[in-house]
Every structure is written in C-alpha cells, then in structure tokens.
N, C-alpha and C positions, 0 to 999 in steps of 0.2 A: 504494499500499499505507497503510494506517496503523500505525505506531506505536505497540508497545500498551509500558507504562509495567512496569516491572516489581514482583512481590508487593511490598505493604511492611513490610519486619523486624517481630516483634512487637514493643514495645518501643521504636522510631525512630522518631525524625520527619523521612523521607530526607532531607526535602528542605531539612534543614539539618545532619543526620549529630547529632542532640541525641539525646540516651536521655532517654525522658520515664518512663522507672522508675531512681527510684532505689536506691541501693545497702538492701542488711537492717538495720533497727536491730533492734537488740537491744535485751531488755526484762527485765523480773521484775515480778510482782506486789508492785505498793506504789511501782514506781518514778518521778514525773516525770517526765513524758513533755513536754518547750517548745519546738516546732520555728516556726520565722518560714518565711511563707511568701510573698516577694513578686512581686506579676505585673506583671513585665516589657510582657509583650504592649501594646498601644496600644488594642484596638481587642476582645476580645474576655476573657469573665471568667471566675474557674476555679475550682475547689475542691481540696483533699485525703484523699479517702477512706479513711483506714483499714479497709484487709483485713484481716479475724479478727480484732476486736478488737468488744467487743459497747455500746462506749460508755452504760454502764447509767446512769450518772450523769451525764452528758457525753453526751447527743445532741448538743446546740447545735455540737459539734464533732464528726456525724460526714463531715461533710464532702461532703451528697446535696445537691445542690443543684438548689433548688423545692422540696425534702423536710424536711429538719434543716435546710439553711444557704441562706442566698441568696449568690448566685457575690463572689469578690472581684474589687473595679470593677479593671482596669488601670490599675496603674501604682499599683496599692495595697499596704499589705504585710497581714494577719493572722496574729496567732498563737493556733495549737492548743495549748493548754496542758493536760492533766490526771492527771487519777491508773489507775496502769493495776489494772484490779483482775483481769485474767485468772490466771490457777492455770495 
C-alpha cells in the first residue's frame, strides 16, 4: 500500500511548519510603505507580490517575477518602498 501525504494547508509550508502568508499590513492613502525582504533560501529566487495594490507609480515593486521584477537572488535582500495611493 502506498502512503498518501496529507493535503497541504493553505498558507503553510508543511515541510517546515512555517507560515507562507505574513500578517496583514494596515496602511492609508499617502503612507509610505517600506518592507525589507531577505531571501534566506539557498537556491531559489523569490519576490513579494502586493495583492490589492495597483502600484501605479511603482510598478517595479509589484513583485511578479519575470513580468515586473527579477527574482531576489538567494542570500540577498531587497527593500520595497512605495507610496500607497489606494483610497
């Protein structure tokens, strides 16, 4: 008989029990959001996509790898900083 792994919980890395979704960030129009992301992975590039933000004047920070941003290389850091325009 083959073992079938349990389904993966949404937003959780079941191999390490680490959350893949961070806590909510509450901002208002006019705020400047600055977030530093450190990629501690050894072999995989990554990015941070800002769901709910149109990124009208900061498209380079949209975080879609291969479309608006190159991946953040392993063992490097990237700072996302942009003004919030949504009301």
